TORFI-504988 format. One record per residue (C-alpha): residue number from 1; residue in three letters; z, y, x. Coordinates in steps of 0.2 Angstrom, whole numbers. Example, Ala and Ser with C-alpha at 12.3 -4.5 7.8 and 13.67 -1.06 7.14 Angstrom:
TORFI-504988
+-----+-----+-------+-------+-------+
|   n | res |     w |     v |     u |
+-----+-----+-------+-------+-------+
|   1 | ALA |    39 |   -22 |    62 |
|   2 | SER |    36 |    -5 |    68 |
+-----+-----+-------+-------+-------+
//
This chain:
TORFI-504988
+-----+-----+-------+-------+-------+
|   n | res |     w |     v |     u |
+-----+-----+-------+-------+-------+
|   1 | UNK |  -148 |   220 |  2032 |
|   2 | UNK |  -135 |   230 |  2022 |
|   3 | UNK |  -118 |   222 |  2020 |
|   4 | UNK |  -110 |   225 |  2003 |
|   5 | UNK |   -92 |   222 |  1997 |
|   6 | UNK |   -92 |   219 |  1978 |
|   7 | UNK |   -75 |   220 |  1969 |
|   8 | UNK |   -71 |   215 |  1951 |
|   9 | UNK |   -56 |   205 |  1943 |
|  10 | UNK |   -68 |   197 |  1930 |
|  11 | UNK |   -76 |   182 |  1938 |
|  12 | UNK |   -92 |   183 |  1927 |
|  13 | UNK |   -95 |   201 |  1931 |
|  14 | UNK |   -92 |   197 |  1950 |
|  15 | UNK |  -104 |   183 |  1949 |
|  16 | UNK |  -118 |   193 |  1940 |
|  17 | UNK |  -117 |   207 |  1952 |
|  18 | UNK |  -116 |   196 |  1968 |
|  19 | UNK |  -131 |   186 |  1962 |
|  20 | UNK |  -141 |   201 |  1958 |
|  21 | UNK |  -139 |   210 |  1974 |
|  22 | UNK |  -140 |   194 |  1984 |
|  23 | UNK |  -157 |   192 |  1976 |
|  24 | UNK |  -162 |   209 |  1983 |
|  25 | UNK |  -159 |   203 |  2001 |
|  26 | UNK |  -142 |   211 |  2004 |
|  27 | UNK |  -128 |   202 |  2013 |
|  28 | UNK |  -114 |   201 |  1999 |
|  29 | UNK |   -95 |   198 |  2001 |
|  30 | UNK |   -88 |   196 |  1983 |
|  31 | UNK |   -69 |   199 |  1981 |
|  32 | UNK |   -60 |   194 |  1965 |
|  33 | UNK |   -48 |   208 |  1963 |
|  34 | UNK |   -42 |   223 |  1974 |
|  35 | UNK |   -29 |   214 |  1984 |
|  36 | UNK |   -42 |   202 |  1992 |
|  37 | UNK |   -53 |   217 |  1995 |
|  38 | UNK |   -40 |   226 |  2005 |
|  39 | UNK |   -40 |   211 |  2017 |
|  40 | UNK |   -59 |   211 |  2018 |
|  41 | UNK |   -59 |   230 |  2022 |
|  42 | UNK |   -46 |   228 |  2036 |
|  43 | UNK |   -55 |   213 |  2043 |
|  44 | UNK |   -73 |   219 |  2044 |
|  45 | UNK |   -86 |   234 |  2041 |
|  46 | UNK |   -97 |   236 |  2026 |
|  47 | UNK |  -111 |   248 |  2022 |
|  48 | UNK |  -106 |   249 |  2003 |
|  49 | UNK |   -92 |   244 |  1992 |
|  50 | UNK |   -96 |   242 |  1973 |
|  51 | UNK |   -79 |   241 |  1964 |
|  52 | UNK |   -73 |   241 |  1946 |
|  53 | UNK |   -60 |   255 |  1941 |
|  54 | UNK |   -49 |   245 |  1930 |
|  55 | UNK |   -40 |   231 |  1940 |
|  56 | UNK |   -22 |   226 |  1943 |
|  57 | UNK |   -12 |   227 |  1953 |
|  58 | UNK |   -24 |   237 |  1965 |
|  59 | UNK |   -36 |   247 |  1955 |
|  60 | UNK |   -52 |   255 |  1960 |
|  61 | UNK |   -45 |   272 |  1963 |
|  62 | UNK |   -32 |   265 |  1975 |
|  63 | UNK |   -45 |   254 |  1983 |
|  64 | UNK |   -56 |   269 |  1985 |
|  65 | UNK |   -43 |   279 |  1995 |
|  66 | UNK |   -40 |   264 |  2006 |
|  67 | UNK |   -58 |   261 |  2009 |
|  68 | UNK |   -61 |   279 |  2014 |
|  69 | UNK |   -46 |   279 |  2026 |
|  70 | UNK |   -52 |   263 |  2035 |
|  71 | UNK |   -71 |   266 |  2034 |
|  72 | UNK |   -74 |   285 |  2032 |
|  73 | UNK |   -93 |   283 |  2032 |
|  74 | UNK |   -95 |   269 |  2020 |
|  75 | UNK |  -102 |   273 |  2003 |
|  76 | UNK |   -92 |   268 |  1988 |
|  77 | UNK |   -99 |   266 |  1970 |
|  78 | UNK |   -88 |   263 |  1955 |
|  79 | UNK |   -91 |   253 |  1939 |
|  80 | UNK |   -83 |   259 |  1923 |
|  81 | UNK |   -83 |   257 |  1905 |
|  82 | UNK |   -93 |   270 |  1895 |
|  83 | UNK |   -77 |   278 |  1888 |
|  84 | UNK |   -70 |   281 |  1905 |
|  85 | UNK |   -82 |   293 |  1913 |
|  86 | UNK |   -69 |   306 |  1917 |
|  87 | UNK |   -60 |   293 |  1928 |
|  88 | UNK |   -76 |   289 |  1937 |
|  89 | UNK |   -79 |   308 |  1940 |
|  90 | UNK |   -62 |   309 |  1947 |
|  91 | UNK |   -67 |   295 |  1959 |
|  92 | UNK |   -82 |   305 |  1964 |
|  93 | UNK |   -70 |   319 |  1968 |
|  94 | UNK |   -60 |   308 |  1979 |
|  95 | UNK |   -75 |   303 |  1989 |
|  96 | UNK |   -85 |   290 |  1979 |
|  97 | UNK |  -104 |   292 |  1980 |
|  98 | UNK |  -108 |   289 |  1962 |
|  99 | UNK |  -104 |   278 |  1947 |
| 100 | UNK |  -112 |   267 |  1935 |
| 101 | UNK |  -106 |   263 |  1917 |
| 102 | UNK |  -105 |   246 |  1909 |
| 103 | UNK |  -116 |   239 |  1902 |
| 104 | UNK |  -127 |   244 |  1916 |
| 105 | UNK |  -145 |   244 |  1917 |
| 106 | UNK |  -152 |   234 |  1932 |
| 107 | UNK |  -165 |   247 |  1937 |
| 108 | UNK |  -152 |   261 |  1937 |
| 109 | UNK |  -140 |   250 |  1947 |
| 110 | UNK |  -152 |   246 |  1960 |
| 111 | UNK |  -158 |   264 |  1962 |
| 112 | UNK |  -140 |   270 |  1964 |
| 113 | UNK |  -137 |   256 |  1977 |
| 114 | UNK |  -152 |   261 |  1987 |
| 115 | UNK |  -147 |   280 |  1986 |
| 116 | UNK |  -129 |   276 |  1992 |
| 117 | UNK |  -135 |   266 |  2006 |
| 118 | UNK |  -147 |   280 |  2011 |
| 119 | UNK |  -133 |   292 |  2010 |
| 120 | UNK |  -122 |   281 |  2021 |
| 121 | UNK |  -136 |   279 |  2034 |
| 122 | UNK |  -139 |   298 |  2034 |
| 123 | UNK |  -120 |   302 |  2036 |
| 124 | UNK |  -119 |   290 |  2050 |
| 125 | UNK |  -133 |   298 |  2059 |
| 126 | UNK |  -126 |   315 |  2055 |
| 127 | UNK |  -110 |   310 |  2064 |
| 128 | UNK |  -119 |   304 |  2079 |
| 129 | UNK |  -128 |   320 |  2080 |
| 130 | UNK |  -114 |   331 |  2076 |
| 131 | UNK |  -110 |   337 |  2094 |
| 132 | UNK |  -128 |   343 |  2095 |
| 133 | UNK |  -127 |   354 |  2079 |
| 134 | UNK |  -124 |   372 |  2081 |
| 135 | UNK |  -113 |   375 |  2065 |
| 136 | UNK |  -103 |   391 |  2067 |
| 137 | UNK |   -96 |   404 |  2055 |
| 138 | UNK |  -109 |   416 |  2051 |
| 139 | UNK |  -123 |   403 |  2049 |
| 140 | UNK |  -135 |   407 |  2034 |
| 141 | UNK |  -129 |   425 |  2033 |
| 142 | UNK |  -111 |   421 |  2030 |
| 143 | UNK |   -98 |   433 |  2037 |
| 144 | UNK |   -81 |   425 |  2038 |
| 145 | UNK |   -67 |   435 |  2046 |
| 146 | UNK |   -55 |   432 |  2032 |
| 147 | UNK |   -45 |   416 |  2029 |
| 148 | UNK |   -53 |   413 |  2012 |
| 149 | UNK |   -71 |   413 |  2019 |
| 150 | UNK |   -66 |   403 |  2034 |
| 151 | UNK |   -60 |   390 |  2021 |
| 152 | UNK |   -77 |   391 |  2012 |
| 153 | UNK |   -86 |   388 |  2028 |
| 154 | UNK |   -76 |   373 |  2032 |
| 155 | UNK |   -80 |   366 |  2015 |
| 156 | UNK |   -98 |   369 |  2018 |
| 157 | UNK |   -97 |   359 |  2034 |
| 158 | UNK |   -89 |   345 |  2025 |
| 159 | UNK |  -100 |   345 |  2009 |
| 160 | UNK |  -117 |   349 |  2015 |
| 161 | UNK |  -121 |   332 |  2023 |
| 162 | UNK |  -117 |   324 |  2007 |
| 163 | UNK |  -127 |   323 |  1991 |
| 164 | UNK |  -114 |   328 |  1979 |
| 165 | UNK |  -116 |   341 |  1965 |
| 166 | UNK |  -108 |   358 |  1969 |
| 167 | UNK |  -101 |   371 |  1957 |
| 168 | UNK |   -99 |   388 |  1964 |
| 169 | UNK |   -88 |   400 |  1955 |
| 170 | UNK |   -84 |   419 |  1958 |
| 171 | UNK |   -87 |   436 |  1952 |
| 172 | UNK |  -105 |   443 |  1951 |
| 173 | UNK |  -111 |   449 |  1968 |
| 174 | UNK |   -99 |   439 |  1979 |
| 175 | UNK |  -114 |   429 |  1987 |
| 176 | UNK |  -115 |   413 |  1978 |
| 177 | UNK |  -133 |   410 |  1982 |
| 178 | UNK |  -129 |   413 |  2000 |
| 179 | UNK |  -117 |   399 |  2000 |
| 180 | UNK |  -129 |   388 |  1991 |
| 181 | UNK |  -142 |   391 |  2004 |
| 182 | UNK |  -130 |   387 |  2018 |
| 183 | UNK |  -126 |   371 |  2010 |
| 184 | UNK |  -144 |   367 |  2009 |
| 185 | UNK |  -148 |   373 |  2026 |
| 186 | UNK |  -135 |   361 |  2033 |
| 187 | UNK |  -139 |   346 |  2023 |
| 188 | UNK |  -151 |   331 |  2026 |
| 189 | UNK |  -163 |   339 |  2013 |
| 190 | UNK |  -165 |   355 |  2024 |
| 191 | UNK |  -183 |   352 |  2027 |
| 192 | UNK |  -187 |   351 |  2009 |
| 193 | UNK |  -188 |   365 |  1996 |
| 194 | UNK |  -173 |   376 |  1991 |
| 195 | UNK |  -177 |   382 |  1973 |
| 196 | UNK |  -166 |   395 |  1965 |
| 197 | UNK |  -167 |   400 |  1946 |
| 198 | UNK |  -156 |   412 |  1936 |
| 199 | UNK |  -153 |   404 |  1920 |
| 200 | UNK |  -148 |   420 |  1912 |
| 201 | UNK |  -164 |   429 |  1916 |
| 202 | UNK |  -175 |   419 |  1904 |
| 203 | UNK |  -175 |   415 |  1885 |
| 204 | UNK |  -172 |   396 |  1881 |
| 205 | UNK |  -190 |   391 |  1878 |
| 206 | UNK |  -196 |   399 |  1894 |
| 207 | UNK |  -181 |   392 |  1904 |
| 208 | UNK |  -185 |   374 |  1898 |
| 209 | UNK |  -203 |   376 |  1903 |
| 210 | UNK |  -198 |   383 |  1920 |
| 211 | UNK |  -185 |   369 |  1923 |
| 212 | UNK |  -195 |   354 |  1916 |
| 213 | UNK |  -213 |   360 |  1916 |
| 214 | UNK |  -225 |   358 |  1902 |
| 215 | UNK |  -241 |   349 |  1897 |
| 216 | UNK |  -257 |   357 |  1892 |
| 217 | UNK |  -256 |   363 |  1874 |
| 218 | UNK |  -238 |   361 |  1873 |
| 219 | UNK |  -236 |   379 |  1866 |
| 220 | UNK |  -247 |   394 |  1864 |
| 221 | UNK |  -253 |   400 |  1881 |
| 222 | UNK |  -250 |   383 |  1889 |
| 223 | UNK |  -268 |   382 |  1895 |
| 224 | UNK |  -264 |   369 |  1909 |
| 225 | UNK |  -251 |   357 |  1915 |
| 226 | UNK |  -237 |   364 |  1925 |
| 227 | UNK |  -224 |   356 |  1936 |
| 228 | UNK |  -206 |   361 |  1933 |
| 229 | UNK |  -194 |   367 |  1946 |
| 230 | UNK |  -185 |   350 |  1946 |
| 231 | UNK |  -201 |   342 |  1952 |
| 232 | UNK |  -203 |   356 |  1965 |
| 233 | UNK |  -186 |   353 |  1971 |
| 234 | UNK |  -186 |   334 |  1971 |
| 235 | UNK |  -180 |   329 |  1988 |
| 236 | UNK |  -173 |   346 |  1991 |
| 237 | UNK |  -160 |   357 |  1982 |
| 238 | UNK |  -161 |   366 |  1965 |
| 239 | UNK |  -149 |   381 |  1963 |
| 240 | UNK |  -145 |   384 |  1945 |
| 241 | UNK |  -137 |   402 |  1944 |
| 242 | UNK |  -127 |   408 |  1929 |
| 243 | UNK |  -127 |   391 |  1922 |
| 244 | UNK |  -114 |   396 |  1909 |
| 245 | UNK |  -128 |   406 |  1900 |
| 246 | UNK |  -138 |   390 |  1896 |
| 247 | UNK |  -139 |   385 |  1878 |
| 248 | UNK |  -131 |   369 |  1872 |
| 249 | UNK |  -148 |   361 |  1869 |
| 250 | UNK |  -154 |   364 |  1887 |
| 251 | UNK |  -137 |   358 |  1893 |
| 252 | UNK |  -139 |   342 |  1884 |
| 253 | UNK |  -156 |   340 |  1893 |
| 254 | UNK |  -149 |   345 |  1910 |
| 255 | UNK |  -135 |   332 |  1908 |
| 256 | UNK |  -148 |   318 |  1905 |
| 257 | UNK |  -158 |   324 |  1921 |
| 258 | UNK |  -142 |   322 |  1931 |
| 259 | UNK |  -138 |   305 |  1924 |
| 260 | UNK |  -155 |   297 |  1923 |
| 261 | UNK |  -164 |   307 |  1938 |
| 262 | UNK |  -179 |   309 |  1927 |
| 263 | UNK |  -187 |   323 |  1917 |
| 264 | UNK |  -199 |   325 |  1903 |
| 265 | UNK |  -211 |   340 |  1902 |
| 266 | UNK |  -211 |   351 |  1887 |
| 267 | UNK |  -223 |   343 |  1875 |
| 268 | UNK |  -225 |   327 |  1885 |
| 269 | UNK |  -220 |   309 |  1883 |
| 270 | UNK |  -220 |   302 |  1901 |
| 271 | UNK |  -204 |   301 |  1910 |
| 272 | UNK |  -205 |   308 |  1928 |
| 273 | UNK |  -193 |   303 |  1942 |
| 274 | UNK |  -185 |   317 |  1951 |
| 275 | UNK |  -172 |   318 |  1965 |
| 276 | UNK |  -166 |   335 |  1969 |
| 277 | UNK |  -148 |   340 |  1974 |
| 278 | UNK |  -140 |   351 |  1961 |
| 279 | UNK |  -130 |   366 |  1965 |
| 280 | UNK |  -124 |   377 |  1950 |
| 281 | UNK |  -115 |   394 |  1950 |
| 282 | UNK |  -107 |   404 |  1937 |
| 283 | UNK |   -97 |   420 |  1935 |
| 284 | UNK |   -90 |   414 |  1918 |
| 285 | UNK |   -75 |   404 |  1916 |
| 286 | UNK |   -83 |   388 |  1911 |
| 287 | UNK |   -67 |   380 |  1905 |
| 288 | UNK |   -65 |   394 |  1893 |
| 289 | UNK |   -83 |   392 |  1887 |
| 290 | UNK |   -79 |   373 |  1884 |
| 291 | UNK |   -64 |   378 |  1873 |
| 292 | UNK |   -75 |   389 |  1863 |
| 293 | UNK |   -88 |   376 |  1861 |
| 294 | UNK |  -101 |   385 |  1871 |
| 295 | UNK |  -102 |   373 |  1886 |
| 296 | UNK |  -102 |   354 |  1887 |
| 297 | UNK |   -87 |   346 |  1895 |
| 298 | UNK |   -97 |   331 |  1901 |
| 299 | UNK |  -109 |   342 |  1910 |
| 300 | UNK |   -95 |   352 |  1917 |
| 301 | UNK |   -88 |   336 |  1925 |
| 302 | UNK |  -105 |   332 |  1932 |
| 303 | UNK |  -108 |   349 |  1940 |
| 304 | UNK |   -90 |   352 |  1947 |
| 305 | UNK |   -89 |   336 |  1958 |
| 306 | UNK |   -86 |   349 |  1972 |
| 307 | UNK |   -80 |   365 |  1966 |
| 308 | UNK |   -80 |   381 |  1977 |
| 309 | UNK |   -73 |   397 |  1972 |
| 310 | UNK |   -78 |   413 |  1981 |
| 311 | UNK |   -64 |   427 |  1982 |
| 312 | UNK |   -69 |   444 |  1977 |
| 313 | UNK |   -72 |   456 |  1991 |
| 314 | UNK |   -57 |   467 |  1987 |
| 315 | UNK |   -46 |   451 |  1991 |
| 316 | UNK |   -53 |   449 |  2008 |
| 317 | UNK |   -53 |   466 |  2016 |
| 318 | UNK |   -56 |   459 |  2034 |
| 319 | UNK |   -74 |   455 |  2029 |
| 320 | UNK |   -78 |   472 |  2024 |
| 321 | UNK |   -82 |   480 |  2041 |
| 322 | UNK |   -90 |   465 |  2048 |
| 323 | UNK |  -101 |   464 |  2033 |
| 324 | UNK |  -106 |   482 |  2034 |
| 325 | UNK |  -111 |   479 |  2052 |
| 326 | UNK |  -121 |   464 |  2047 |
| 327 | UNK |  -131 |   474 |  2034 |
| 328 | UNK |  -133 |   488 |  2046 |
| 329 | UNK |  -140 |   477 |  2059 |
| 330 | UNK |  -152 |   468 |  2046 |
| 331 | UNK |  -158 |   485 |  2039 |
| 332 | UNK |  -161 |   492 |  2057 |
| 333 | UNK |  -170 |   477 |  2063 |
| 334 | UNK |  -182 |   477 |  2048 |
| 335 | UNK |  -185 |   495 |  2050 |
| 336 | UNK |  -187 |   494 |  2069 |
| 337 | UNK |  -174 |   507 |  2073 |
| 338 | UNK |  -158 |   507 |  2082 |
| 339 | UNK |  -143 |   503 |  2072 |
| 340 | UNK |  -131 |   518 |  2068 |
| 341 | UNK |  -113 |   518 |  2071 |
| 342 | UNK |  -100 |   518 |  2057 |
| 343 | UNK |   -89 |   533 |  2059 |
| 344 | UNK |   -70 |   531 |  2058 |
| 345 | UNK |   -69 |   540 |  2041 |
| 346 | UNK |   -82 |   529 |  2034 |
| 347 | UNK |   -73 |   513 |  2039 |
| 348 | UNK |   -57 |   519 |  2031 |
| 349 | UNK |   -67 |   523 |  2015 |
| 350 | UNK |   -75 |   506 |  2014 |
| 351 | UNK |   -59 |   497 |  2017 |
| 352 | UNK |   -50 |   507 |  2004 |
| 353 | UNK |   -63 |   505 |  1990 |
| 354 | UNK |   -61 |   492 |  1977 |
| 355 | UNK |   -79 |   485 |  1977 |
| 356 | UNK |   -81 |   480 |  1959 |
| 357 | UNK |   -99 |   475 |  1963 |
| 358 | UNK |   -93 |   464 |  1978 |
| 359 | UNK |  -104 |   461 |  1993 |
| 360 | UNK |  -120 |   466 |  1983 |
| 361 | UNK |  -112 |   483 |  1980 |
| 362 | UNK |  -107 |   485 |  1998 |
| 363 | UNK |  -125 |   480 |  2004 |
| 364 | UNK |  -132 |   493 |  1992 |
| 365 | UNK |  -120 |   506 |  1999 |
| 366 | UNK |  -124 |   502 |  2017 |
| 367 | UNK |  -143 |   504 |  2012 |
| 368 | UNK |  -140 |   521 |  2004 |
| 369 | UNK |  -130 |   526 |  2020 |
| 370 | UNK |  -143 |   520 |  2032 |
| 371 | UNK |  -156 |   530 |  2023 |
| 372 | UNK |  -147 |   546 |  2025 |
| 373 | UNK |  -138 |   543 |  2042 |
| 374 | UNK |  -143 |   556 |  2056 |
| 375 | UNK |  -140 |   556 |  2074 |
| 376 | UNK |  -136 |   538 |  2075 |
| 377 | UNK |  -119 |   539 |  2065 |
| 378 | UNK |  -116 |   534 |  2047 |
| 379 | UNK |  -104 |   547 |  2040 |
| 380 | UNK |   -95 |   549 |  2023 |
| 381 | UNK |  -108 |   561 |  2016 |
| 382 | UNK |  -121 |   547 |  2018 |
| 383 | UNK |  -112 |   535 |  2007 |
| 384 | UNK |  -114 |   535 |  1988 |
| 385 | UNK |  -103 |   548 |  1980 |
| 386 | UNK |   -94 |   535 |  1969 |
| 387 | UNK |   -88 |   525 |  1984 |
| 388 | UNK |   -80 |   541 |  1992 |
| 389 | UNK |   -73 |   548 |  1976 |
| 390 | UNK |   -66 |   531 |  1969 |
| 391 | UNK |   -58 |   525 |  1985 |
| 392 | UNK |   -40 |   522 |  1984 |
| 393 | UNK |   -36 |   536 |  1996 |
| 394 | UNK |   -45 |   548 |  1985 |
| 395 | UNK |   -37 |   544 |  1968 |
| 396 | UNK |   -25 |   556 |  1959 |
| 397 | UNK |   -11 |   544 |  1963 |
| 398 | UNK |   -13 |   546 |  1982 |
| 399 | UNK |     4 |   552 |  1989 |
| 400 | UNK |    -4 |   567 |  1997 |
| 401 | UNK |   -19 |   573 |  1987 |
| 402 | UNK |   -31 |   585 |  1996 |
| 403 | UNK |   -32 |   598 |  1982 |
| 404 | UNK |   -13 |   601 |  1983 |
| 405 | UNK |   -10 |   600 |  2001 |
| 406 | UNK |   -12 |   617 |  2010 |
| 407 | UNK |    -9 |   610 |  2027 |
| 408 | UNK |   -25 |   599 |  2026 |
| 409 | UNK |   -37 |   613 |  2020 |
| 410 | UNK |   -50 |   617 |  2032 |
| 411 | UNK |   -48 |   600 |  2041 |
| 412 | UNK |   -62 |   587 |  2042 |
| 413 | UNK |   -63 |   572 |  2030 |
| 414 | UNK |   -61 |   561 |  2045 |
| 415 | UNK |   -44 |   569 |  2049 |
| 416 | UNK |   -38 |   569 |  2032 |
| 417 | UNK |   -42 |   551 |  2028 |
| 418 | UNK |   -34 |   545 |  2045 |
| 419 | UNK |   -18 |   555 |  2040 |
| 420 | UNK |   -18 |   547 |  2023 |
| 421 | UNK |   -20 |   530 |  2030 |
| 422 | UNK |    -6 |   532 |  2042 |
| 423 | UNK |     5 |   539 |  2028 |
| 424 | UNK |     1 |   524 |  2017 |
| 425 | UNK |     4 |   511 |  2031 |
| 426 | UNK |    20 |   519 |  2035 |
| 427 | UNK |    26 |   520 |  2017 |
| 428 | UNK |    22 |   501 |  2015 |
| 429 | UNK |    31 |   496 |  2031 |
| 430 | UNK |    46 |   506 |  2025 |
| 431 | UNK |    45 |   497 |  2008 |
| 432 | UNK |    47 |   480 |  2017 |
| 433 | UNK |    61 |   487 |  2027 |
| 434 | UNK |    51 |   486 |  2043 |
| 435 | UNK |    44 |   469 |  2040 |
| 436 | UNK |    26 |   471 |  2047 |
| 437 | UNK |    20 |   454 |  2043 |
| 438 | UNK |    25 |   456 |  2024 |
| 439 | UNK |    17 |   474 |  2024 |
| 440 | UNK |     1 |   467 |  2031 |
| 441 | UNK |     1 |   454 |  2018 |
| 442 | UNK |     3 |   467 |  2004 |
| 443 | UNK |   -11 |   478 |  2012 |
| 444 | UNK |   -22 |   462 |  2012 |
| 445 | UNK |   -26 |   465 |  2031 |
| 446 | UNK |   -22 |   454 |  2046 |
| 447 | UNK |    -6 |   458 |  2056 |
| 448 | UNK |   -18 |   462 |  2071 |
| 449 | UNK |   -27 |   475 |  2060 |
| 450 | UNK |   -10 |   482 |  2055 |
| 451 | UNK |    -5 |   485 |  2072 |
| 452 | UNK |   -21 |   493 |  2077 |
| 453 | UNK |   -19 |   505 |  2063 |
| 454 | UNK |    -1 |   509 |  2065 |
| 455 | UNK |     2 |   528 |  2067 |
| 456 | UNK |     9 |   526 |  2085 |
| 457 | UNK |    -7 |   516 |  2090 |
| 458 | UNK |   -16 |   533 |  2093 |
+-----+-----+-------+-------+-------+
//
C-alpha cells in the first residue's frame, strides 16, 4: 500500500484530498501546513508527497527542496491555482513529478497520482539495478571527449530514468536526435517505440494527421482510419524535431495533449488516451519566437522542463578526431573493409575547419574521404575541396600563406600544414606570455593536446 503525505494549509482542501485518496486504498498522512510536513518528512518515509504551493511560512517550493534532500526517490506533486502555472513548472524543474491545478478534476488527479507512484517505483528499481547498468560515454553513438559533451552525457544519465519532457537546443547538425535516442535508450520506456518526426518537413494539415491520426473520410484521400504518431509512441517516446516551425494552431493542440494525455484524430469525436514521453528539439531561439508571437509561451514552459543545449562542433575541437574515427569505423564495418587511417595533414585540416554544418557535415566529409581513400590512408586530397580550402590554416589571413612563401614551394601539404600549426601555436603561446593553459583555452583544445602539438614535441 502506497503511503502518501498530503500538505495544505486549508483544512477543507486537506480533508477533501485525504478522504479522496484514502477511499482509493492509499495510506494517508495529512499535514496542515508546511512546518508540520517537515516533521513528518524527517520522521518517516513516503512514496508520494502532494503539496500546495502557496503556504506560509513554509511554502511548497521550500518543502519540495527539503523533501528531495531527505527522500531523493520520493515523487512529489504540487497543487496550484490556474493562474500560477509558471510557478508549478518551476517546481517541476526543481524535481517535482507533475502538477495539478485548482479546481482539479478527480480523474485527472487520480491518473497523475498513479503515474507518480509508478515513476517512484521505477526510479527505486533503477537505483537498485544501477550497479549492473553499463552506462558509459559513447553509448548510443555519443562521442564525448570534450567537457561540454561530458556534461551532456551526465545530464542524460540523470534525466533518462525520469519521465520529464526534454527540450534539446543547438544548431542544425549537432546531433539532437542522437541525444534524444540516448535518453530513450536509457529510460524505463526503452523497450517501447522511439518515434521521431521532423515538424518542419510537413505542411500543417499533413503534420496534424501524422501526429494525431485521422478517421475514414476526414479529408480527400482518407480512405481508412489511421493511427497518429502519438498513439504509436504511447508507452515509449516521441521526438518532435524542429518544434519551432509548428503553427500556432497545432501548438495549441499539442499543449492539450501534454496537459490531458489524450488526442482526438482529425475528423473524429472520440478522445483517445495516450502516454508517450515527449522530447522536442529546435535550432531556433524559441524565446525570440515567443516575443514575436510565433510560439506559445505556455507550450515552451511545458516542453522545457529539462533543457539541454548542444554546443556547436567548432566549440568542442576535442571531439572532432574521435568523431572522425567513429564515422570511419562505422562506414568500414558496413562496407566490410578495413578502416583507413587519418593522415596527419587531414587531422590538422579537420581540427582547423569551422564546421558550419556541425557533426552532420563532418560525417559527410568522412564519407566522401572514405570513398576516395587509397592504400589504407585518408589524405587531404580525399576530403571535400571546401573543407581543405576553407580551413583556418588556408585562409588569406594565415600568417604564412603558401602562395607567397617561397621556402614552402615544392613541400608536401602535410609538411606545410604541420609548420603552419607549429607557428600558430607558438604565436598564441607568445600572445599569452608563455601561459600554456591560457593558450590552450584560447585555441579550444585541452592542455594535453597543446603539449602534444608543441613545436618541440617532435
